[in-house]
C-alpha positions in Angstrom: 32.9 -19.8 171.8 32.6 -18.9 175.5 36.3 -19.8 176.1 37.4 -17.5 173.3 35.3 -14.6 174.7 36.8 -15.1 178.2 40.3 -15.2 176.7 39.7 -12.0 174.7 38.2 -10.2 177.8 41.1 -11.2 180.0 43.7 -10.2 177.5 42.0 -6.9 176.9 41.8 -6.2 180.6 45.5 -7.0 181.1 46.5 -4.8 178.2 44.3 -2.0 179.5 45.8 -2.2 182.9 49.3 -2.2 181.5 48.6 0.9 179.4 47.0 2.7 182.4 50.0 1.9 184.6 52.4 3.1 181.9 50.4 6.3 181.6 50.4 7.0 185.3 54.1 6.3 185.6 55.0 8.6 182.6 52.6 11.4 183.5 54.8 12.5 186.4 57.9 12.6 184.3 56.5 14.8 181.6 57.6 18.4 181.6 55.1 21.1 182.3 53.4 22.8 179.3 54.1 26.5 178.5 50.8 27.5 180.1 51.6 25.7 183.3 55.1 27.2 183.4 53.6 30.7 182.9 51.1 30.2 185.7 53.7 29.0 188.1 56.1 31.8 187.2 53.4 34.5 187.6 52.5 33.0 191.1 56.2 33.0 192.1 56.6 36.6 191.0 53.6 37.7 193.0 54.9 35.9 196.1 58.3 37.4 195.7 56.8 40.9 195.3 54.8 40.4 198.5 57.8 39.3 200.4 59.8 42.3 199.1 57.1 44.7 200.2 56.9 43.1 203.6 60.7 43.6 204.1 60.4 47.3 203.4 
């Protein structure tokens, strides 16, 4: 019974580690959500407005 428990725990830990590594690797490849794109776009517009006013 103890050997079966150790086997199940080891198998579960390896599967968990594999899923975590897969999540970390695919997280950076996912496109930004609409909310994140809007936030970045608004920040870029503010920065470009400030640089235009500094040039005047």
